[in-house]
C-alpha positions as CSV (number, residue, x, y, z in Angstrom):
1,X,0.1,-0.1,-0.2
2,X,1.4,3.5,-1.2
3,X,-0.1,6.5,1.0
4,X,-0.2,10.0,-0.2
5,X,-1.4,13.1,1.6
6,X,-5.1,11.7,2.7
7,X,-5.0,9.2,0.1
8,X,-3.9,5.4,-0.6
9,X,-3.0,3.6,-3.3
10,X,-3.7,-0.1,-3.2
11,X,-2.8,-2.7,-5.7
12,X,-2.7,0.1,-8.3
13,X,-6.0,1.5,-7.7
14,X,-6.3,4.7,-6.4
15,X,-8.8,5.4,-3.7
16,X,-9.2,9.1,-4.8
17,X,-8.8,9.4,-8.4
18,X,-5.4,11.2,-9.9
19,X,-5.0,13.3,-13.0
20,X,-1.8,13.5,-14.8
21,X,-0.2,16.6,-15.3
22,X,3.3,17.9,-17.3
23,X,4.3,21.3,-15.7
24,X,7.5,22.9,-16.6
25,X,9.8,24.3,-13.8
26,X,13.0,26.1,-13.7
27,X,16.2,24.3,-13.4
28,X,16.6,25.5,-9.7
29,X,12.9,24.7,-8.4
30,X,13.7,21.1,-10.1
31,X,16.9,20.8,-7.8
32,X,15.0,21.8,-4.6
33,X,12.2,19.7,-5.8
34,X,14.3,17.0,-5.9
35,X,16.6,17.6,-2.6
36,X,13.3,18.3,-0.7
37,X,11.7,14.8,-1.4
38,X,14.7,13.0,-1.1
39,X,15.4,14.6,2.3
40,X,11.9,13.7,3.2
41,X,11.4,10.3,1.7
42,X,8.6,11.1,-0.6
43,X,8.4,11.1,-4.3
44,X,8.6,14.6,-6.1
45,X,4.6,14.3,-7.3
46,X,3.9,13.6,-3.5
47,X,5.7,16.9,-2.6
48,X,3.9,19.0,-5.2
49,X,0.6,17.4,-3.9
50,X,1.5,18.3,-0.6
51,X,2.3,22.6,-2.1
52,X,-0.8,21.8,-3.9
53,X,-3.1,21.2,-0.7
54,X,-1.0,24.2,1.2
55,X,-2.7,26.2,-1.2
56,X,-6.1,24.8,-0.9
57,X,-5.7,25.4,3.4
58,X,-4.1,29.2,2.9
59,X,-6.7,31.8,2.4
60,X,-6.4,34.0,-0.8
61,X,-6.5,37.7,0.0
62,X,-9.0,39.4,-2.2
63,X,-7.7,42.8,-3.0
64,X,-9.9,45.6,-2.0
65,X,-10.3,47.8,-4.7
66,X,-12.0,50.7,-2.8
67,X,-9.8,50.3,-0.3
68,X,-6.8,50.7,-2.8
69,X,-8.6,53.9,-4.3
70,X,-9.2,55.6,-1.0
71,X,-6.0,55.0,0.1
72,X,-4.5,56.3,-3.4
73,X,-6.4,59.8,-2.9
74,X,-5.3,59.9,0.5
75,X,-1.5,59.6,-0.6
76,X,-1.9,62.4,-3.8
77,X,-3.6,64.7,-0.8
78,X,-0.6,64.0,1.3
79,X,2.0,64.9,-1.7
80,X,0.2,68.2,-2.3
81,X,0.8,69.3,1.4
82,X,3.8,72.0,1.6
83,X,5.7,70.9,4.6
84,X,6.5,74.0,6.6
85,X,9.8,75.7,6.9
86,X,11.1,76.5,9.9
87,X,14.8,75.8,9.5
88,X,16.8,73.3,11.4
89,X,18.7,73.6,14.6
90,X,21.0,71.1,14.2
91,X,23.4,69.3,11.5
92,X,24.2,65.8,10.6
93,X,27.8,66.1,12.0
94,X,25.4,67.1,15.4
95,X,23.8,63.9,14.9
96,X,26.9,61.9,14.4
97,X,29.2,63.8,17.3
98,X,28.7,60.8,19.6
99,X,29.6,58.3,17.3
100,X,33.2,60.0,16.2
101,X,33.7,61.4,20.0
102,X,33.4,65.0,18.7
103,X,31.6,67.8,20.6
104,X,29.0,69.5,18.7
105,X,29.7,73.5,17.9
């Protein structure tokens, strides 16, 4: 008997029907797949099935278009604001004086 993620194969008959798929992956992905399958002691196909199960059980975030429109409008309003120029009473050298051992002017 061969066990897979929640399914078992007995005498060549799958308890749940499997569909053959052919996919193209990057060379680096293939190397990672082989390495991980070997480390876990499972087939590459089983590792792919586990990955697909992970996708199925992970909640999908659907973008909220209205929220994004509001956010863009907020950013545009903020970008139009002018910063008050009061000058600054410090210099970059003053900020780093303690790191360099110098005393501020």
